[in-house]
C-alpha positions as a printed NumPy array, in Angstrom:
array([[313.566, 253.648,  88.626],
       [316.802, 254.717,  87.597],
       [319.968, 253.797,  89.653],
       [321.607, 256.767,  91.124],
       [325.193, 257.567,  90.133],
       [326.564, 256.782,  93.584],
       [324.983, 253.424,  93.51 ],
       [326.116, 252.57 ,  90.081],
       [329.758, 253.558,  90.554],
       [329.832, 251.643,  93.606],
       [328.407, 248.396,  91.971],
       [330.756, 248.728,  89.005],
       [333.801, 249.003,  91.239],
       [332.541, 245.796,  93.245],
       [331.748, 243.911,  89.844],
       [335.433, 244.639,  88.788],
       [336.547, 243.319,  92.29 ],
       [338.787, 246.067,  93.225],
       [339.057, 248.09 ,  96.238],
       [337.866, 251.609,  96.805],
       [341.635, 252.675,  97.449],
       [342.816, 251.095,  93.923],
       [339.796, 252.532,  92.063],
       [340.472, 256.054,  93.704],
       [344.251, 255.881,  92.777],
       [343.491, 254.801,  89.307],
       [340.824, 257.524,  89.052],
       [343.199, 260.317,  90.279],
       [341.009, 261.075,  93.425],
       [341.532, 260.476,  96.926],
       [339.857, 257.296,  98.824],
       [337.849, 259.842, 100.957],
       [336.502, 261.618,  97.838],
       [335.533, 258.605,  95.975],
       [333.846, 257.395,  99.254],
       [331.893, 260.571,  99.306],
       [330.785, 260.048,  95.601],
       [329.961, 256.424,  96.164],
       [327.637, 257.222,  99.402],
       [326.237, 260.273,  97.582],
       [327.511, 262.824,  99.985],
       [329.302, 264.914,  97.397],
       [328.448, 265.411,  93.643],
       [331.275, 265.116,  91.345],
       [332.152, 267.239,  88.165],
       [331.559, 266.128,  84.668],
       [335.384, 265.573,  84.239],
       [335.069, 262.892,  86.909],
       [331.983, 261.245,  85.114],
       [334.073, 260.866,  81.96 ],
       [336.813, 259.324,  83.841],
       [334.588, 256.825,  85.391],
       [332.915, 256.079,  82.22 ],
       [336.404, 255.271,  80.485],
       [337.752, 253.555,  83.478],
       [334.676, 251.011,  83.775],
       [333.877, 251.043,  79.834],
       [330.399, 252.232,  80.286],
       [328.428, 254.958,  78.729],
       [327.926, 258.187,  80.492],
       [324.15 , 257.659,  80.083],
       [324.475, 254.463,  82.155],
       [326.435, 256.129,  84.699],
       [323.796, 258.979,  85.077],
       [320.695, 256.56 ,  85.161],
       [319.623, 257.673,  81.67 ],
       [319.969, 254.108,  80.179],
       [319.833, 250.71 ,  81.259],
       [322.65 , 249.741,  78.687],
       [326.057, 250.18 ,  79.822],
       [327.241, 250.155,  76.201],
       [327.06 , 253.049,  73.874],
       [327.166, 253.058,  69.931],
       [330.269, 254.958,  70.064],
       [332.056, 252.358,  72.329],
       [331.353, 249.569,  70.044],
       [332.188, 251.638,  66.858],
       [335.374, 253.209,  68.053],
       [338.512, 251.344,  67.025],
       [340.779, 252.791,  69.766],
       [341.543, 250.637,  72.547],
       [339.614, 251.103,  75.764],
       [340.752, 249.745,  79.386],
       [338.491, 246.72 ,  79.486],
       [339.426, 245.372,  75.973],
       [341.807, 243.079,  77.867],
       [338.966, 241.3  ,  79.548],
       [336.598, 238.753,  77.942],
       [333.36 , 240.47 ,  78.291],
       [330.108, 241.372,  76.276],
       [331.595, 244.668,  75.56 ],
       [334.884, 243.266,  74.231],
       [332.76 , 240.758,  71.986],
       [330.68 , 243.706,  70.545],
       [333.695, 245.784,  69.904],
       [335.552, 242.963,  68.091],
       [332.525, 242.112,  66.182],
       [331.897, 245.698,  64.988],
       [335.587, 246.416,  64.096],
       [335.938, 243.178,  62.135],
       [332.448, 243.682,  60.629],
       [333.041, 247.078,  59.706],
       [336.049, 245.888,  57.494],
       [333.758, 243.236,  55.745],
       [330.919, 245.766,  55.311],
       [333.07 , 248.036,  53.146],
       [332.827, 245.5  ,  50.426],
       [329.108, 245.419,  49.552],
       [329.079, 241.816,  48.424],
       [330.815, 240.481,  51.631],
       [329.135, 242.918,  53.677],
       [325.839, 241.644,  52.774],
       [326.854, 238.031,  53.543],
       [328.535, 239.08 ,  56.789],
       [325.225, 240.792,  57.889],
       [323.182, 237.939,  57.044],
       [325.789, 235.649,  59.097],
       [325.622, 238.018,  62.043],
       [321.767, 237.715,  61.869],
       [321.701, 233.953,  61.742],
       [323.952, 233.839,  64.603],
       [321.8  , 236.197,  66.589],
       [318.644, 234.005,  65.654],
       [320.238, 230.951,  66.88 ],
       [321.163, 232.707,  70.115],
       [317.603, 233.822,  70.343],
       [316.34 , 230.364,  69.892],
       [318.741, 228.881,  72.342],
       [317.716, 231.584,  74.865],
       [314.029, 230.469,  74.452],
       [314.913, 226.88 ,  74.516],
       [316.702, 227.176,  78.047],
       [314.018, 229.661,  79.558],
       [316.284, 232.643,  79.671],
       [314.142, 234.424,  76.888],
       [310.437, 234.517,  76.737],
       [308.713, 232.356,  74.026],
       [306.624, 235.34 ,  73.011],
       [309.916, 236.986,  71.774],
       [309.741, 234.458,  68.9  ],
       [306.027, 234.097,  68.64 ],
       [305.384, 231.382,  65.952],
       [308.774, 231.586,  64.426],
       [310.21 , 228.36 ,  65.865],
       [312.046, 226.749,  62.92 ],
       [311.822, 223.198,  62.269],
       [315.096, 220.802,  62.8  ],
       [315.197, 220.849,  58.876],
       [315.131, 224.497,  58.717],
       [317.812, 224.983,  61.293],
       [319.992, 222.505,  59.219],
       [319.236, 224.527,  56.184],
       [320.346, 227.797,  58.098],
       [323.614, 226.083,  59.056],
       [324.343, 224.88 ,  55.602],
       [323.62 , 228.564,  54.321],
       [325.855, 229.931,  56.852],
       [328.629, 227.523,  55.813],
       [328.047, 228.27 ,  52.085],
       [328.353, 232.105,  52.73 ],
       [331.528, 231.782,  54.879],
       [333.218, 229.741,  51.952],
       [331.976, 232.378,  49.395],
       [333.751, 234.971,  51.409],
       [336.857, 232.851,  51.643],
       [336.798, 232.663,  47.891],
       [336.802, 236.414,  47.525],
       [339.906, 237.45 ,  49.711],
       [340.84 , 241.238,  49.745],
       [344.348, 242.176,  50.496],
       [344.874, 243.807,  53.833],
       [347.999, 245.544,  55.127],
       [349.205, 244.511,  58.521],
       [348.317, 246.895,  61.392],
       [348.622, 246.992,  64.97 ],
       [346.092, 244.519,  66.562],
       [343.343, 246.08 ,  68.618],
       [343.335, 244.711,  72.05 ],
       [339.7  , 243.307,  72.012],
       [340.772, 241.195,  68.966],
       [344.   , 240.027,  70.671],
       [342.063, 239.165,  73.792],
       [339.303, 237.035,  72.086],
       [341.922, 235.289,  69.751],
       [344.003, 234.466,  72.961],
       [341.022, 233.25 ,  74.752],
       [339.853, 230.993,  71.985],
       [343.151, 229.501,  71.492],
       [343.547, 228.65 ,  75.198],
       [339.925, 227.516,  75.183],
       [340.414, 225.012,  72.237],
       [343.826, 223.737,  73.573],
       [342.362, 223.085,  77.099],
       [339.075, 221.384,  75.443],
       [341.335, 219.22 ,  73.092],
       [343.532, 218.362,  76.044],
       [340.385, 217.159,  78.026],
       [339.215, 215.041,  75.188],
       [342.496, 213.414,  74.827],
       [342.697, 212.451,  78.585]])
């Protein structure tokens, strides 16, 4: 059963950990009006739906109960920064992957290699999901690879990355998308903290 708009916007606000007053101010409405929207007392206009979608970085279909996925194709493909790009989230990872991937895919040879790398990485995630119990076994059926096959996939992945590095394409400096900066900053901090723990 589809979740109502009122319930969805309330859940999104609580998930973001902000007060109704703060959300109302940033959405450009009074707290009383937002309360009416969240409680289903009043219906909002389409302009407010768009503002909420942009504010929480979700699709309008998700807000209106027409989709279980909060991410739209346009959100992933759009290179313009969105409000949630500054936070580590699935949306941020999808968007950064799509932006970087699109640059690789312009070159057919490297594009094909990058597509294969994405597929292999996705395959490893699916297998880990099955192994940990988060993904049902029947999702992979009889396609469970042997230890040797997994090692072979890792070797192929490294080989494809090496081949891409051997064929660089000059790229002009541009403003860094926020989602890319968020991920590179997070990775740098994570690596530094992990190395510090190993040294201790």
